[in-house]
C-alpha positions in Angstrom: -10.1 27.5 -5.2 -9.6 24.2 -3.5 -5.8 24.7 -3.6 -6.1 28.2 -2.1 -8.4 26.9 0.7 -5.9 24.2 1.6 -3.1 26.7 1.7 -5.1 29.0 3.9 -5.9 26.1 6.3 -2.3 24.9 6.3 -1.0 28.4 7.1 -3.6 28.9 9.8 -2.7 25.6 11.3 1.0 26.5 11.4 0.2 29.9 12.9 -1.9 28.3 15.7 0.9 25.8 16.4 3.5 28.5 16.5 1.4 30.4 19.1 1.0 27.4 21.4 4.2 25.5 21.0 6.8 25.3 23.8 10.0 27.3 23.3 11.9 24.0 24.0 10.4 22.4 20.8 12.3 23.3 17.6 10.6 25.0 14.7 11.8 22.1 12.5 9.8 19.6 14.7 6.8 21.9 14.4 7.0 21.8 10.6 7.0 18.0 10.7 3.3 18.3 11.7 2.4 19.2 8.1 4.1 17.2 5.5 3.9 16.7 1.7 4.2 19.0 -1.3 2.1 21.1 -3.6 -1.6 20.4 -3.3 -1.0 17.2 -1.4 -0.1 18.2 2.2 -1.2 16.6 5.4 -1.3 16.9 9.1 0.1 13.9 10.9 -2.0 12.1 13.5 0.2 9.5 15.2 -2.5 8.5 17.7 -5.3 7.8 15.3 -5.5 4.0 15.4 -3.8 3.3 18.8 -5.4 0.5 20.8 -4.6 -1.4 24.0 -2.0 -4.0 22.9 -3.0 -6.2 25.7 -6.5 -6.5 24.3 -6.0 -6.0 20.5 -2.3 -6.6 19.7 -0.7 -6.1 16.3 2.6 -7.3 14.9 3.0 -5.7 11.5 0.2 -3.6 10.2 0.4 -4.8 6.7 -2.5 -3.4 4.6 -5.8 -1.6 4.9 -8.9 -1.2 2.8 -12.2 0.8 3.2 -15.6 -0.9 2.8 -18.7 0.7 1.4 -19.8 1.8 4.9 -16.6 3.8 5.3 -15.0 1.4 7.8 -11.3 0.9 7.8 -10.3 -2.8 7.6 -6.7 -3.7 8.4 -4.8 -7.0 8.2 -2.0 -7.9 10.6 0.2 -10.9 11.0 -0.8 -11.1 14.7 -2.6 -14.5 14.9 -4.8 -13.3 17.8 -6.6 -10.9 15.5 -5.6 -11.0 11.8 -8.2 -8.4 10.9 -9.0 -5.2 12.8 -11.9 -2.9 11.9 -12.0 0.8 12.8 -14.4 3.6 12.2 -12.9 6.7 10.6 -12.4 8.4 14.0 -10.0 5.5 14.9 -12.5 3.8 17.2 -12.1 0.1 17.4 -15.2 -1.7 16.1 -14.3 -5.4 16.0 -11.6 -8.0 15.2 -11.4 -11.5 14.0 -8.7 -14.0 13.1 -7.8 -16.9 10.8 -4.9 -17.8 13.1 -2.3 -16.7 10.5 1.0 -15.5 11.7 2.1 -14.4 8.2 -1.1 -12.7 6.9 0.1 -10.0 4.5 -2.1 -8.9 1.6 -5.6 -7.5 1.8 -7.9 -6.8 -1.2 -11.6 -5.8 -1.0 -13.9 -6.7 -3.8 -17.5 -5.5 -4.1 -19.6 -8.2 -5.8 -22.9 -6.2 -5.6 -24.7 -8.5 -3.2 -21.9 -8.3 -0.7 -18.2 -7.3 -0.2 -15.5 -9.8 0.3 -11.8 -9.8 1.3 -9.0 -11.6 -0.4 -6.2 -12.3 2.1 -2.7 -13.3 1.1 -0.8 -15.3 3.6 3.0 -15.6 3.3 2.7 -19.2 4.5 1.3 -20.0 1.1 -2.4 -19.4 1.3 -4.7 -17.2 -0.6 -8.3 -17.1 0.8 -11.5 -15.2 0.1 -13.6 -14.3 3.2 -16.7 -12.5 4.2 -16.2 -9.2 6.1 -17.0 -11.3 9.2 -14.1 -13.7 8.6 -15.8 -16.8 7.1 -13.7 -18.4 4.3 -15.7 -18.9 1.1 -12.9 -19.8 -1.4 -9.2 -20.9 -1.2 -6.8 -20.9 -4.1 -4.7 -24.1 -4.2 -0.9 -23.6 -4.1 0.7 -23.7 -7.6 2.9 -26.7 -6.8 -0.1 -28.7 -5.9 -1.8 -27.7 -9.2 1.3 -28.4 -11.3 1.8 -24.7 -12.1 5.1 -24.6 -10.3 7.8 -27.4 -10.0 8.6 -28.8 -6.6 11.7 -26.7 -6.3 9.8 -23.4 -6.8 8.9 -21.4 -3.7 5.5 -19.8 -3.3 5.1 -16.9 -0.9 2.0 -14.9 -2.0 1.9 -11.2 -1.1 -1.1 -9.6 -2.9 -4.1 -10.1 -5.1 -6.3 -8.0 -7.3 -9.6 -8.7 -9.0 -10.3 -7.6 -12.6 -13.6 -6.1 -13.8 -14.6 -9.5 -15.2 -13.9 -11.3 -11.9 -10.6 -12.8 -12.9 -8.1 -13.0 -10.0 -4.4 -12.1 -10.1 -2.0 -13.3 -7.3 1.4 -11.7 -6.7 4.0 -14.3 -5.6 6.2 -11.4 -4.4 8.3 -13.2 -1.8 8.5 -16.5 -3.7 9.2 -17.1 -7.4 8.3 -13.5 -8.5 5.5 -14.5 -10.8 2.0 -13.1 -11.1 -0.6 -15.9 -11.4 -3.8 -15.3 -13.4 -7.0 -17.3 -12.6 -10.5 -16.9 -14.0 -13.4 -16.0 -11.7 -14.0 -19.7 -10.9 -10.4 -20.2 -9.7 -9.1 -22.0 -12.8 -5.5 -21.2 -13.7 -5.0 -19.3 -16.9 -1.4 -18.2 -17.1 1.6 -16.8 -15.2 3.9 -14.0 -16.1 6.9 -12.2 -14.7 9.5 -14.1 -12.8 12.8 -13.0 -11.2 15.3 -11.0 -13.2 16.4 -7.6 -14.5 14.5 -7.7 -17.8 11.6 -5.2 -18.5 9.0 -8.0 -17.9 10.8 -9.4 -14.9 10.7 -8.5 -11.2 12.7 -7.9 -8.1 10.2 -8.4 -5.3 6.9 -8.6 -7.2 5.1 -7.3 -4.1 1.8 -5.8 -5.3 -0.7 -5.5 -8.1 -3.8 -3.5 -9.0 -6.1 -2.8 -11.9 -5.7 0.6 -13.4 -8.7 2.1 -15.2 -8.0 5.8 -14.6 -9.3 8.2 -17.2 -11.8 5.7 -18.5 -9.1 3.8 -20.3 -9.2 0.0 -20.9 -8.0 -1.8 -17.8 -4.3 -2.7 -17.4 -2.3 -4.2 -14.5 0.1 -2.1 -12.4 2.6 -4.5 -10.8 5.2 -3.6 -8.2 8.9 -4.4 -8.7 10.1 -3.1 -5.3 13.8 -3.9 -5.7 13.7 -2.1 -9.1 12.1 1.0 -7.5 9.3 0.8 -10.0 5.8 -0.1 -11.1 5.5 -2.1 -14.3 2.4 -2.0 -16.5 1.1 -5.1 -18.2 -2.0 -5.9 -20.3 -4.6 -8.0 -18.6 -3.1 -11.0 -20.5 0.3 -10.4 -19.0 2.1 -8.6 -21.8 4.6 -6.0 -20.7 3.8 -2.4 -21.6 5.9 0.1 -19.7 7.9 0.8 -16.5 7.3 3.7 -14.2 10.6 4.4 -12.4 10.6 5.9 -8.9 14.3 6.2 -8.1 15.1 5.8 -4.4 11.6 4.5 -3.5 11.2 0.8 -2.5 7.4 1.0 -3.2 4.9 -1.5 -2.0 1.5 -2.0 -3.7 0.0 0.6 -5.9 -3.3 2.1 -4.6 -5.5 4.1 -6.9 -8.0 6.7 -5.7 -9.7 8.9 -8.3 -7.1 10.0 -10.8 -4.1 9.6 -8.5 -1.8 6.7 -7.6 -0.6 6.3 -4.0 2.0 4.0 -2.5 3.8 3.3 0.7 7.6 3.4 0.4 9.0 0.6 2.6 12.6 1.8 2.5 14.3 5.0 1.4 17.8 5.2 0.0 20.5 7.4 1.4 24.2 8.1 0.9 25.3 5.0 -0.9 21.9 4.2 -2.5 21.5 1.3 -0.1 18.3 0.1 1.4 18.2 2.2 4.6 16.7 0.7 7.8 13.9 2.4 9.6 13.1 4.7 6.7 10.3 5.3 4.2 7.6 7.8 3.1 4.5 8.0 1.0 4.6 8.8 -2.7 1.7 10.2 -4.7 1.4 10.4 -8.6 -1.1 12.2 -10.8 -3.1 10.8 -13.7 0.0 11.0 -15.9 2.1 9.1 -13.3 4.1 12.1 -12.4 5.1 12.3 -8.8 3.4 15.3 -7.2 4.1 14.8 -3.5 6.2 12.7 -1.1 4.8 13.1 2.4 7.8 12.3 4.7 10.2 12.4 1.8 12.0 14.9 -0.4 10.1 17.1 -2.9 9.8 15.4 -6.3 12.2 16.9 -8.8 12.2 16.4 -12.6 15.2 17.3 -14.8 14.7 17.0 -18.5 11.7 14.9 -17.8 13.5 12.4 -15.6 12.5 12.0 -12.0 15.5 12.5 -9.6 16.4 10.4 -6.5 13.8 10.6 -3.8 14.7 9.9 -0.1 13.2 10.2 3.3 13.4 13.8 4.6 11.6 13.5 8.0 11.9 10.7 10.5 8.2 10.1 10.8 7.7 6.7 9.2 9.4 3.3 9.5 8.8 1.1 6.5 5.5 2.3 5.0 3.9 -0.9 3.8 0.5 0.3 2.6 -1.8 3.2 2.3 -5.6 3.5 2.2 -7.4 6.7 1.0 -10.8 7.7 2.3 -13.6 9.7 0.7 -12.0 13.0 1.9 -8.6 12.0 0.5 -7.0 11.4 3.9 -4.3 8.8 4.0 -4.0 5.9 6.5 -0.5 4.5 6.6 0.3 0.9 7.7 3.8 0.1 8.7 6.0 -3.0 8.8 8.8 -3.7 11.3 7.9 -0.5 13.2 7.7 -1.6 16.8 4.2 -3.0 16.6 2.7 0.4 16.1 -0.8 1.0 14.9 -1.7 2.9 11.7 -0.9 6.6 11.2 -3.5 9.0 9.7 -2.5 11.8 7.4 -5.3 14.4 7.3 -5.3 16.4 4.1 -5.2 20.2 4.5 
């Protein structure tokens, strides 16, 4: 019934657009207003988060989370306002800054008494803040702690927090390790590292805890250059690889039974990383791709997913997605002309 209703709304939307559209606008462009596949189709709202750049500038809109009040909290590497908070209509609520010009990752953790943000800074900082911007914890750099040697680079990109409070840090632009700390910030282990092995990474960009289906928690880790997510135990033991051919995925984002990700680059003719490309990819509870808004329809042959590429020039470098309670998607972009987030309204 839900699927039929969405199809009805989609068809009605297209009919209304067809009646009002100018003859000078192509039907192909009209179709671009509704994107995606199967039961996961969306209307594109390019204006949702637009603000006055003279007052609230952005550089790269790196990541977004939603707090328990339904507010959309975004991190940007614009040092004038690292964090921008919207309501769900796209109205600006507030902004604050830590003065970071390389702020990158944003993770929200609900600790019962309050919610907190973990911010990953490509300059080598990982900090925990209140929603108002007060730093309450900072994780020491691994060289300082003796976890890395002096010659190893450290460029953290993401964090996730386990059900027991343990913290995992993705060193995605540095030495390609994931660093595991207990809830008090004491180092436990590292796993991963650069390479082409199953348990190694090419741009270890993101990480999240997967508990879908009531299963025991595991870690989903991004290997963007390998076009894949890799699953590990909570103790850092490799389990499996989820290949997404053609999709340079950023961090995995779980909502309900589904897994979402921004695709920062698409691949085209020679399978190269294509500039100014990207789309959103969506997987079901079995990690089968069911929709690629802005990309080609997912196709499986003999159980193997075929190459996926950008099909519509809507997005430039999708860096993250956030899903609200109505399953709408908010898309943050990198290197996209300092544009604000795009909303995809599910139909």
